[in-house]
N, C-alpha and C positions, 0 to 999 in steps of 0.2 A: 549464182554470183559468189565469188570467192571472198575470203576475208580481206584480201588486198585488192581494192578496186583499181588502183593506179598501177600500171605495169612497172613503174619505178619507185614503188612505195619504200623499199629498203633504202634507196638513195636519198629520198626525201626525208625519211626518218633520221638517217645519219647526219644529214646536213642540219636539220633542225636541232638535233641533240648537240651538235658542235656549236651552233649559235647559242643555244641555251647555256652551254658551259662557260660562255664568256659574256653573258647578258649584263652582269654588273659592270664589267670593264667597258662594254660598248655604250652603255646608257640606253634608256628606253627608245629614244628617237632612232638611233642607228640600228639597234636590235630590231625594231619594228620594220625599218626599211629593208634590212637584209632578209628578214623572215618573209616579207612580201614577195621578194624575188623568188624565194624557194617555194613558198606555199601557193601563191596566187598565179605567178607567171611561169612556173616550171623552169626558171633560170637559175638552177642550183649553183653553177659555177660563179655566175655574176654575184649572187648573194654572198657566197663564201669569200670571193675576192673583195667585195665591198667591206665585209666585216674585218678581214685581215688588214686591208688598207687603213681602216679606222684605228685598229689596234697598233699598227706600226707607227702611224702618224702621231698617236698620243703616247707612244712608247710604254704601253701598258704591259705589265708583267702577266704572263700566262702560265697556268699550272701545267705540269707534265700531263696530267689526266686530260685537260682540255685539249692540249696539242694532240694527244693520242686519238681523240675523237675526230678532230679535223683530219688527221692523217688517214683514218679509216674512211672518212667521207671522200676524201680526195682519191684514195685507192679505188673506192667503189665507182667513182666517175672516170677512172683510168687516167688520173692526172697526178699520180704520186710524185712525179719529178717536177711539178710546177714550181716556178720561182717564188711565188707568194707563200707556198708552204714552207719553203726554206727561210723566208723572211720571218714567218711566224715562229719557226724553231728558235730564231735568235732572241725571241722574247720570253722563252721558257725560263721560269725562275731557276736560277742557278746554272743556266746553260753557258753563260760567259763568265769568265773570271776577271 
């Protein structure tokens, strides 16, 4: 048995790290819901989309570091051009003047 039991463990880890980076902004309820999609149901994109939708709806500021983790996760899922990722970029602190 290898260290990584799940064949997509790197994707799961990146998604979970992205969610953790915005945990305070999401609040516990939304964080738990998004994490459940990622960790329990292997619906990584759904979990990430849910988190971004919550952040956009609440107009929460997101750090550049948090965005970068989301970007890596989306790239790992081969979704780097996804519209929601661009929506998240609009929330990056200092991104808009």
